N, C-alpha and C positions, 0 to 999 in steps of 0.2 A: 488487589488494586485494579482500578479501571482506567485504561490508558488509550488515547488516540495517538498514533504515530503519523506525523504530518510532514510534508515536504514535496518538492517538485519532482518531476520525472527524472530518474537517474540519481536521486539523493541517497539511495541505498536502503529505502524503507523495508523492502522485502528481506534483504540480507540481515538487517538488524533485528527485524521482528522475529525471524526464525530463531536466532540466538537468544534473544530476550525471553521468548516463550519457553525455551528449555531452562534457562536460568531461574526464572521465577515461577515455573510450573503453572502458567496461565495460557489459555489457547490463543493462538495467532489467528485472528479472524479477518480474512480478505473477502471483499465483496465479490470478486471474481470467483473465488473458490465456492462461496455460498451459492451463487447463481448456478455454477456448473453442477454442484451436488444436488440441488433441488430439481434441476432439469433432468439429471440422470435418474433420480429416484422417482420422478413423476409426481411430485407433490402438487397440491392445488395451486400454490403460488408459483411453483416451478413451471407448471404448464402455462400459466399466464405470462410469465417472463419469456418463455420460449416463443410465444406468439410474436412478440416484439423482436426478439433476437433473430428469428427466422426471416423477418422482413428487413433486417439490418438497421432497426430502429433502437434508440436508447430505451432501456427498461424504465418505466415511469417511477418516480420517487415513491409513490404510494405502494407499489409492488415491492420495491427494493427495501423499504423500511419494514415492511411486513416480514420479509425474509430475515432481516437482521434481528428483529424482535424475537422471532422464533429461535434463532441461533443463540441469542444471549440468554434465553430461558432454559437452555440445555444444561444438564448437571455439571459439565466440566467448566462452566462459567461461574460456579458458586463462589470461587475465591478471586474472581477477577477476569479480565479479558484485555486483549491488545488489538484494537481496531486499526486496520491498515487499508487505506484507500477510500475511506468514508469517514466523515462527509467531505464533499467536494464543492458544495455551494452553500450559501446562507440558508435557503429553504430546507436543504437536507439537514443542516445543523439544527435548525429549529425543530424539525420532525424528530431527529434523534434525541434532542433534549426532552421532548414530550414523552417519547417512548421510555427513556431511562428513568424519568420520574415515575411513570406508570409501573415499572417493574422494580423500582427502588434500587437501581444500580447506577447512580450518578457518576460522572467522570471525576477522577482525582486530578489528572494532569493531561495536558496536550503537549507533546514533545514535537517541536518543529525543527527538522534537520535543515539548516540553512546552508545552501551551496550556491556559488556564483554561476551565472549562465555559462560562461566560457568553460568552467570546470565540468559542468553538466554535459555540454556539447562534446567535449573531449571523451568523457566516459561513455556516452551513448553511441557516438559515431564509431567508436572503436570496438563495439560489441559484435561478436560473431556467434551464430547459433547453429545447432545441428538438429536434424529431424528427430534424433533419439532423445532430445531434451537437454543435452549438455550445452553449456555456454562458455565462451572464451572472450578474451579481450586482447587486441593486438599489442597492447603495451603492458598490461598488468598480469595477464594470464594467457599467454599465447600457447597454441598447441605445439606439440613436438615437431610436427611437419606442417608447414604453412598451408592453411586452407583445408586441413584434414583433421577430423575428430579423433582424439586419443582413444575414446571409449569404443567406437564402432567402426571407425575408418570412413565414415560418411563425409560428404562434401559440406564444408561450412558455408553459411550464407549470411548476408546482412539483411535484417528485417527492413521493410520499406519505411517503417516509422523510426528507424535509427539513422536515416540519411540526414545530413546536416540541415538541409532546407526544411525538412519535416520537423526536426527537433526544434528549430527556432520557432516554427508555428505552434508546436505543442507548448512551448514556454510562454508564448503570447497568450494562448488560451488559458494556461494555468494562472498567469498574472491577472488576467481580466476576471476569471470566474472563481478561482480558488484562493488567491492571495487575500481577498477581503476577509477570509476566515481568521487570518492572523489578528486583525483588529477585533473580530467577533469574540475570540477566546481571550484576547488580552483584556477586554472589557469585563469578562467574567472572572478575571484573575486566575485563569487556568493554564495560560501559555508559558512554556519555557523554551527558549531558543538554544539550540546546540550547533556549534560550528561543525559543518559536515565535510570540510576540505581535508581532514586528517585521514589516517589509515583506518581501515575497518575496525581494528582493535581500539584505536584512540576514540573513535566515535562511540563504540560499544561501551567503553568505560565511562564516558561522559554521560551517556543516557542512563547507565546503571546507577551512577551516583545520584541522579535525579529520582529514579524509581525507588531507590532504597529508602527514600523519605516516606514512602507510602506503604511500606511492607506491614 
């Protein structure tokens, strides 16, 4: 089954994608992971992407879709894939559509995790990170000692993009640039909306119920 997992920042796409990937034995494909892997491996497209990343610029769609095409043609995608974080704009969606037709791997469904802005702000602004990679939440997953990582004892910090003012701006950008994709995929009769305000398990079960239709 070929799936795009869609939703605003803080909707829980990454968490859900990881669990869904294991359940359905299809790869979780994140554009960020693809970029980092290609830069690390020094591929031709990875080197092109690095030129832009080193200058703090966005990687052009043409380079990014090339990376995604290469990834979708790898053997572990033979039985399907779960795209997370792409597409984000209508031009990207058009480019993805062309690529999927070319490699005969069209989308089965686009799952949109729908969460209210206030819920998202609460989730993201409460997040705390550690340099070792562990993450916590002051309400839902607090460390044993306030401000200290359980795993390594390091000092926890709040990412700059998790401040409330920055979150609100991120949501404005999402609404302007990415939300139009909801209409795009609705017109193609691919979109299914899932309420994302429940627990992680509740959202997981709701998405699984949808994906079971395409097994």
